[in-house]
C-alpha positions in Angstrom: 86.5 79.9 98.9 89.8 81.2 100.3 92.6 82.9 98.4 92.8 80.2 95.7 91.1 78.9 92.5 89.2 75.7 93.0 87.8 75.0 89.5 88.8 75.4 85.9 85.6 77.0 84.8 84.3 80.5 85.6 87.6 82.2 86.1 86.1 85.7 86.0 83.5 84.7 88.6 86.2 83.2 90.9 88.3 86.3 90.6 85.5 88.5 91.7 84.6 86.1 94.6 88.2 86.0 95.8 88.5 89.8 95.7 85.3 90.3 97.6 86.2 87.7 100.2 89.5 89.4 100.9 87.8 92.8 101.1 85.1 91.5 103.4 87.6 89.9 105.8 89.6 93.2 105.9 86.4 95.1 106.7 85.5 92.7 109.4 88.9 93.0 110.9 88.6 96.8 110.8 85.5 96.6 113.0 86.9 94.3 115.7 87.1 95.9 119.1 90.2 95.4 121.3 92.5 94.3 118.5 96.2 95.1 119.1 96.8 98.0 116.7 100.1 96.9 115.3 98.8 93.4 114.5 95.7 94.9 112.9 97.7 97.2 110.7 100.0 94.3 109.6 97.0 92.1 108.8 95.2 94.8 106.8 98.2 95.6 104.7 98.7 91.9 104.0 95.1 91.8 102.7 95.9 94.6 100.3 99.0 92.8 99.1 96.9 89.8 98.3 94.5 91.9 96.4 97.2 93.5 94.4 98.7 90.1 93.7 95.3 89.0 92.3 95.0 92.0 90.1 98.5 91.4 88.8 97.5 87.9 87.8 94.7 89.1 85.6 96.6 92.3 84.5 96.9 91.5 80.7 93.1 90.8 80.5 91.7 93.3 82.9 91.4 96.9 81.6 91.0 98.4 85.1 94.0 96.7 86.6 95.9 100.0 87.1 93.0 101.7 88.8 92.4 98.8 91.2 96.1 98.2 91.8 96.5 101.8 92.8 93.3 101.7 94.9 94.6 98.8 97.0 98.0 100.4 97.3 96.5 103.7 98.5 94.5 101.8 101.1 97.7 100.2 102.4 99.5 103.5 102.4 96.9 104.9 104.8 98.3 102.6 107.4 102.0 102.5 106.4 103.5 105.0 108.8 102.2 103.3 111.9 103.7 100.0 111.0 107.0 101.3 109.6 108.0 102.9 112.9 107.6 99.8 115.0 109.5 97.7 112.4 112.6 99.7 112.9 112.7 98.9 116.6 112.1 95.2 115.8 114.8 95.3 113.1 117.4 96.7 115.5 116.6 94.0 118.0 117.4 91.4 115.3 120.7 93.2 114.5 121.7 92.9 118.2 120.8 89.2 118.2 122.8 88.7 114.9 125.8 90.5 116.4 125.6 88.5 119.7 125.9 85.2 117.8 129.4 86.2 116.5 132.0 83.6 117.6 134.5 86.3 118.4 132.0 88.2 120.5 129.6 91.0 119.8 131.0 94.2 118.2 128.2 96.4 119.6 128.7 96.6 123.3 125.6 96.2 125.5 125.6 99.8 126.8 125.8 101.3 123.3 123.1 98.9 122.0 120.8 99.7 124.8 121.2 103.4 124.3 120.5 103.1 120.6 117.4 101.0 121.3 116.1 103.5 123.7 116.7 106.3 121.2 114.7 104.4 118.5 111.9 103.6 120.9 111.6 107.2 122.1 111.7 108.6 118.6 109.9 106.0 116.5 108.1 103.5 118.6 105.4 105.7 120.0 101.9 104.1 119.8 99.4 106.3 117.8 96.9 108.3 119.8 93.4 106.9 120.3 91.9 109.3 117.8 94.4 108.1 115.1 93.8 104.5 116.0 90.1 105.0 115.3 90.5 107.2 112.2 93.0 105.1 110.2 91.0 101.9 110.0 87.9 104.0 109.2 89.7 105.7 106.3 91.0 102.3 105.2 87.5 100.9 105.3 86.1 103.7 103.2 88.6 102.9 100.4 87.9 99.2 100.5 84.1 99.6 100.5 84.4 101.6 97.3 86.6 99.0 95.8 84.1 96.2 96.7 81.3 98.0 94.8 83.5 98.0 91.7 84.2 94.3 91.8 80.7 93.5 90.4 81.8 95.2 87.2 85.2 93.4 86.9 85.4 91.6 83.6 88.2 89.8 81.8 89.0 89.4 78.1 90.1 86.1 76.7 89.1 82.6 77.6 90.2 79.8 79.8 93.6 79.5 81.4 95.0 82.4 79.2 93.0 84.8 81.5 95.4 84.1 84.3 98.3 82.4 82.5 99.5 85.5 80.7 99.7 87.4 84.0 101.5 84.5 85.7 104.1 84.4 82.9 104.5 88.2 82.9 105.1 88.4 86.6 107.5 85.5 86.6 109.4 87.0 83.8 109.7 90.3 85.8 111.0 88.2 88.7 113.7 86.7 86.5 114.6 90.1 85.0 114.7 91.5 88.5 117.3 88.9 89.6 119.5 90.0 86.6 119.2 93.6 87.7 120.1 92.8 91.3 123.1 90.8 90.2 124.2 93.7 88.0 123.5 96.6 90.5 123.9 94.9 94.0 122.0 97.8 95.6 119.3 97.9 98.3 117.0 99.7 95.8 117.4 96.9 93.3 116.8 94.2 95.9 113.7 96.0 97.2 112.3 96.3 93.6 113.0 92.6 93.0 111.1 91.7 96.2 107.9 93.1 94.9 107.8 90.8 91.9 108.9 87.9 94.0 105.9 88.6 96.3 103.5 88.8 93.4 104.7 85.5 92.1 104.3 84.1 95.6 100.7 85.3 95.6 100.1 83.6 92.2 101.5 80.3 93.4 99.2 80.6 96.4 96.2 81.2 94.1 97.1 78.2 92.0 98.2 75.9 94.9 95.1 73.6 94.6 96.1 72.7 91.1 99.1 70.6 92.3 99.4 71.1 96.1 102.1 68.4 96.7 104.4 70.0 94.1 103.6 73.7 94.6 103.6 73.8 98.4 107.4 73.6 98.5 107.8 76.3 95.8 105.4 78.5 97.8 107.5 78.0 101.0 110.8 78.7 99.2 109.4 82.0 97.6 108.1 83.0 101.1 111.6 82.4 102.5 113.1 84.5 99.7 110.6 87.3 100.4 111.5 87.2 104.1 115.2 87.6 103.3 114.5 90.5 101.0 112.1 92.1 103.4 114.7 91.9 106.2 117.3 93.4 103.8 115.0 96.4 103.1 114.2 96.9 106.8 117.9 97.0 107.5 118.4 99.7 104.8 115.6 101.8 106.3 117.2 101.4 109.8 120.6 102.3 108.5 119.2 105.6 107.1 117.7 106.3 110.5 120.9 105.6 112.4 122.8 107.8 110.1 121.2 110.7 111.8 122.5 109.6 115.2 126.0 110.2 116.6 128.5 107.4 117.3 126.8 104.6 115.4 129.6 103.6 113.0 129.9 100.1 114.5 126.2 99.4 114.5 126.0 100.5 110.8 128.9 98.2 110.0 127.1 95.3 111.6 124.0 96.2 109.6 126.0 96.1 106.4 127.4 92.6 107.4 123.9 91.3 107.9 122.7 92.8 104.6 125.6 91.1 102.8 124.6 87.7 104.2 120.9 88.2 103.3 121.7 89.3 99.8 124.0 86.3 99.2 121.4 83.9 100.4 118.6 85.6 98.5 120.5 85.5 95.3 121.3 81.8 95.7 117.7 80.9 96.3 116.5 83.3 93.6 118.6 81.6 91.0 117.0 78.2 91.8 113.5 79.6 91.8 114.0 81.3 88.4 116.0 78.6 86.6 113.0 77.7 84.5 112.3 79.7 81.4 109.0 81.6 81.5 107.4 79.7 78.7 108.3 76.4 80.3 106.9 77.5 83.7 103.7 78.6 81.9 103.3 75.2 80.2 103.8 73.4 83.5 101.2 75.5 85.3 98.8 75.0 82.5 99.1 71.3 82.9 98.5 71.6 86.7 95.4 73.7 85.9 94.0 70.9 83.9 93.9 68.8 87.0 91.3 71.0 88.7 87.6 70.0 88.5 85.8 71.6 85.6 82.9 73.3 87.5 82.0 74.3 91.0 
């Protein structure tokens, strides 16, 4: 059925089916031979984020939501270190590209940039050993197989649209509150925390996309763009912490700060537009969209 609701009826059944499908796809990917390890890790972690987004949607009516949210988070954490190292190398490449586009000329000279890139690659970009490449997906699969067994017992309180509407409103409200926190604090930590609720709302829009595809497709794309900005900002913060341990990187860190400022400004501009609607109004609108779905499968 894909990562989406297709009918108004049987929400609990659809939730279980969506969860099992995402888990099954992840388990299938784990067993593929010859897959590029970095891409495999990235894909598996995205599956976990989708599952956590689904759990957040039913949070107010799902007693086990904390257990399952933690379980999918733990599964993603099994793979986190292998992905994070490669991201820093990729992020610095983007920093160099950003600096090179400067009208007045790049501030990071080519020799210095190449030396820093080499340092990052030698210290962080090492591919995991064959034994680790085999073990990590196996550990990940063990956690997801256990979660799949539990899905048969997932049950929701309440009835009708309220079973997902309350979680939709709660997450959107957190997204709005997070924007206010970012505007007040203007820190990398606040932006990173805000990103999580923005991504959850993105997953919720994805799940509800069939209700009004012509209207929600543009919202989904805008939230995705916001998430990319905030993700890039966080990656730069992590890279900056790494470079702080290296000698003679003042210029590179200044360029990182410049790029973060641009991203933060653009993210706040877009975030204000995406959260202009009051939570109760957004809930009412999505409930009207929900009524457009067929009644039964």
